[in-house]
C-alpha positions in Angstrom: 0.0 -0.1 0.1 1.3 3.3 -0.9 1.7 6.2 1.8 0.1 9.5 1.4 2.5 12.2 0.6 3.5 14.0 3.5 2.2 17.6 2.2 -1.1 15.9 1.7 -1.4 14.5 5.2 -0.3 18.0 6.7 -2.6 19.7 4.6 -5.5 17.5 5.7 -4.5 17.3 9.4 -4.4 21.3 9.3 -7.9 21.4 7.8 -9.3 19.1 10.4 -7.8 21.0 13.2 -9.4 24.2 11.5 -12.8 22.6 11.4 -12.6 21.5 15.1 -11.6 25.0 16.0 -14.6 26.6 13.9 -17.0 24.0 15.5 -15.9 25.0 19.0 -16.2 28.7 18.2 -19.6 28.2 16.8 -20.9 26.3 19.8 -19.7 29.1 22.2 -21.4 31.7 20.1 -25.2 32.6 20.6 -27.4 31.4 17.7 -28.2 34.7 16.1 -24.5 36.0 15.8 -23.3 32.5 14.8 -26.1 32.3 12.0 -25.2 36.0 10.9 -21.6 34.9 10.6 -22.5 31.7 8.7 -24.7 33.7 6.3 -21.8 36.0 5.5 -19.7 32.7 4.9 -22.4 31.9 2.5 -22.3 35.1 0.5 -18.4 34.8 0.5 -18.4 31.1 -0.8 -21.0 31.9 -3.5 -18.2 34.6 -4.8 -15.3 32.2 -4.4 -16.6 28.9 -5.4 -16.9 29.2 -9.2 -17.7 25.8 -10.2 -20.5 25.2 -7.6 -21.7 28.8 -8.4 -21.8 28.2 -12.0 -23.6 24.7 -11.6 -26.1 26.4 -9.3 -26.8 29.1 -12.0 -27.0 26.6 -14.7 -29.5 24.2 -13.4 -31.6 27.0 -12.1 -31.6 28.6 -15.6 -32.4 25.3 -17.0 -35.8 25.1 -14.7 -36.5 28.7 -14.5 -35.1 30.2 -17.5 -38.7 31.0 -19.0 -39.7 32.5 -15.5 -36.9 34.6 -14.4 -34.4 37.0 -15.7 -30.6 36.1 -15.7 -30.5 38.6 -12.5 -33.2 36.7 -10.7 -31.5 33.5 -11.1 -28.2 34.7 -10.0 -29.9 36.3 -6.7 -31.5 32.8 -6.3 -28.4 31.1 -6.5 -27.0 33.2 -4.2 -29.7 32.5 -1.7 -29.1 28.7 -2.1 -25.5 29.3 -0.9 -26.7 31.6 1.9 -29.4 29.3 3.0 -27.0 26.1 3.3 -24.6 28.1 5.2 -27.2 29.1 7.9 -28.4 25.3 7.9 -24.7 24.1 8.5 -24.6 26.7 11.3 -27.5 24.9 13.1 -26.3 21.5 12.3 -22.8 22.4 13.9 -24.4 23.8 16.9 -26.9 20.8 17.3 -26.0 20.0 20.8 -26.7 23.7 21.9 -30.3 23.3 20.0 -31.3 20.3 21.8 -30.0 21.7 25.1 -32.0 24.6 24.6 -35.1 22.3 23.6 -35.3 22.3 19.8 -39.0 22.5 19.9 -38.6 26.2 20.6 -37.0 26.4 17.2 -39.6 24.6 15.2 -42.5 26.7 15.4 -44.6 25.0 12.5 -45.6 21.2 12.4 -48.0 20.2 9.8 -49.1 16.6 9.2 -47.5 14.7 11.9 -50.6 12.5 12.3 -49.8 10.6 9.2 -46.4 9.5 10.8 -48.2 8.8 14.0 -51.0 6.7 12.2 -48.0 4.5 10.5 -46.4 3.9 13.5 -49.4 2.9 15.5 -49.4 -0.5 13.1 -46.0 -1.4 14.5 -44.9 -2.6 11.2 -42.2 -0.1 10.5 -42.0 2.4 7.7 -39.6 4.3 5.2 -39.5 8.2 5.5 -38.2 9.9 2.6 -36.8 13.5 2.7 -34.3 15.3 0.4 -31.2 17.5 0.6 -33.6 20.2 1.3 -34.1 22.7 4.2 -32.3 21.1 7.0 -32.8 17.3 6.8 -30.0 16.8 9.8 -32.1 19.0 12.1 -35.3 17.1 11.2 -33.6 13.8 12.1 -32.6 15.5 15.5 -36.3 16.8 16.0 -37.9 13.6 15.1 -35.6 11.9 17.9 -36.2 14.2 20.6 -39.9 13.7 20.0 -39.9 10.1 20.3 -40.0 9.0 16.7 -37.3 5.9 16.7 -35.5 6.7 13.6 -32.2 5.7 11.7 -30.8 7.5 8.7 -29.1 6.2 5.8 -25.9 8.3 4.8 -22.9 8.5 3.0 -19.7 9.1 5.2 -17.7 12.1 4.7 -14.3 12.0 2.6 -12.3 12.4 6.1 -13.0 9.6 8.6 -12.4 12.2 11.4 -14.9 14.7 10.2 -17.4 11.7 9.6 -16.9 10.6 13.2 -18.1 14.3 14.4 -20.9 14.0 12.1 -22.1 10.3 13.4 -21.3 11.5 17.1 -23.5 14.7 16.6 -26.5 12.6 15.1 -26.1 10.0 18.1 -26.2 12.6 20.6 -29.4 14.2 19.1 -31.0 10.4 19.3 -30.8 9.1 16.0 -28.2 6.7 14.4 -26.7 6.5 11.3 -26.5 3.5 8.8 -24.0 3.8 6.3 -25.1 3.8 2.6 -24.0 0.9 0.7 -23.3 -1.6 3.4 -26.3 -1.5 5.8 -29.2 -3.4 3.8 -29.5 -5.9 6.5 -29.5 -3.2 9.2 -32.1 -1.2 7.3 -34.4 -4.4 7.0 -33.8 -5.3 10.5 -34.7 -1.7 11.8 -37.9 -1.7 9.9 -39.0 -5.3 10.6 -38.7 -4.2 14.4 -41.2 -1.3 13.7 -38.8 1.5 13.4 -38.3 4.4 11.0 -35.4 4.4 8.2 -35.0 7.8 6.8 -33.8 8.0 3.2 -32.6 10.6 0.6 -32.7 9.7 -3.1 -32.4 13.1 -4.7 -28.8 12.9 -5.5 -27.0 11.1 -8.7 -25.0 8.5 -6.9 -23.5 5.3 -7.7 -26.6 3.6 -6.1 -28.8 1.2 -8.3 -31.5 3.2 -9.8 -33.8 4.3 -12.7 -34.1 7.5 -14.8 -37.5 9.3 -13.5 -38.4 13.0 -14.6 -37.2 15.5 -12.4 -37.8 19.2 -13.1 -38.2 18.1 -16.9 -35.3 16.4 -17.3 -34.4 12.4 -16.8 -32.5 12.0 -13.4 -30.9 9.0 -12.3 -32.4 8.1 -9.1 -31.8 5.2 -6.4 -34.8 2.9 -6.1 -34.0 1.5 -2.9 -37.2 2.8 -1.1 -39.6 1.4 -3.6 -37.8 -1.9 -3.4 -37.7 -2.2 0.3 -41.5 -0.7 0.6 -42.8 -3.4 -2.0 -40.9 -6.2 -0.2 -41.7 -5.3 3.4 -44.9 -4.0 2.5 -44.5 -0.8 4.5 -45.6 2.5 3.7 -43.2 5.5 2.4 -44.0 8.8 3.9 -42.4 12.1 2.7 -41.5 14.6 5.1 -39.5 17.9 5.1 -38.1 20.7 7.2 -37.9 24.0 5.8 -36.1 27.2 7.1 -38.6 30.2 7.7 -37.9 33.8 7.2 -37.6 34.6 10.9 -34.8 31.6 11.2 -37.2 29.1 12.9 -38.2 26.1 11.0 -41.4 24.5 10.0 -41.9 20.8 9.5 -44.4 19.3 6.9 -45.3 15.6 6.7 -47.3 14.1 3.9 -49.6 11.3 3.5 -48.2 7.9 2.6 -47.5 7.6 -1.1 -50.2 5.9 -3.2 -47.8 3.0 -3.9 -48.3 0.9 -7.3 -48.4 -2.8 -6.8 -49.2 -5.0 -9.7 -47.3 -8.1 -11.2 -44.9 -6.2 -13.0 -42.3 -5.3 -10.2 -39.9 -3.4 -12.5 -42.5 -1.0 -13.7 -43.9 -0.7 -10.4 -40.6 0.1 -8.6 -40.1 2.9 -11.6 -43.5 4.4 -10.9 -43.0 4.4 -7.4 -39.6 6.0 -7.5 -41.2 8.6 -9.7 -43.7 9.2 -7.0 -41.0 9.8 -4.4 -39.3 12.1 -6.9 -42.5 14.2 -7.6 -43.0 14.6 -3.8 -39.6 16.2 -3.7 -39.9 18.5 -6.8 -43.1 19.9 -5.5 -41.8 20.8 -2.3 -38.5 22.4 -3.8 -40.8 24.2 -6.3 -42.1 26.1 -3.1 -38.9 26.8 -1.5 -36.4 26.6 -4.7 -33.8 28.4 -2.5 -33.4 25.7 -0.1 -32.3 22.9 -2.2 -28.8 21.8 -3.2 -28.8 23.1 -7.1 -24.8 23.0 -7.0 -25.3 19.1 -7.1 -24.6 17.4 -10.4 -28.2 16.0 -10.6 -28.5 15.5 -14.3 -24.9 14.3 -14.8 -26.0 11.0 -16.0 -28.3 10.6 -18.6 -30.3 7.7 -20.3 -28.4 5.9 -23.3 -29.7 7.4 -26.6 -31.4 4.6 -28.4 -29.7 3.8 -31.8 -32.0 3.8 -35.0 -31.6 0.8 -37.3 
């Protein structure tokens, strides 16, 4: 095995220590000043991160080009960066939010009766959200309010930073299942009557199908659709969105009307499309709160060759 070059190790060690110092400083700072600083960081990142900025603008123009001017699209892209800097500030300060009662921060909760009704069956369920609003804080709120959930997530590039994030989740009361390696754990959790939270709004290496997303085919993981069919459990969309006063709202939607016929392949595609449609409808309401800088449409279906 080749050892990593010394300069790369020193670079990563320095970055790790810088992140640790940054987190500790944020946790010692009251929420409003901390978020004001993070929002400033979001503006600066928008100016400095050329490639992500351009991707966000390109994707927003692709969707809203007929509705917005170039200036409005650029302003919306900037708002995306500011939003996620704000959300990151709350995630990094999560122990503070829990210690001070996270329910004080969540001022609107709609539709939670759908989740309660599904839990009363004792059969378990799949809860889907997306990289929207503040999905990490959503997991914390659910755990703190008595909903036993586990989230399926991809690890961070640095194992030490990933450890910090996993420990933050654990301290909030919800645990992590590593994406790609935890299928048995997901099934075991559902069969015990628990909740498994999944996000499938990104173009990843997971097995999936192409479904329409904002008018263009997007490769979408079909894990929730497969599990719901085989375990006969519901899929419930739920989202946490940031409000103008920097509090949060939660919207839990009714279980999706899943299709089940003799054609399993078509059913899985149809049900994956239903999840994606739920995402799209929520993102259209709060477009500044979704990750437009992600390469969502990177992979496209192969072009059929005409004879």
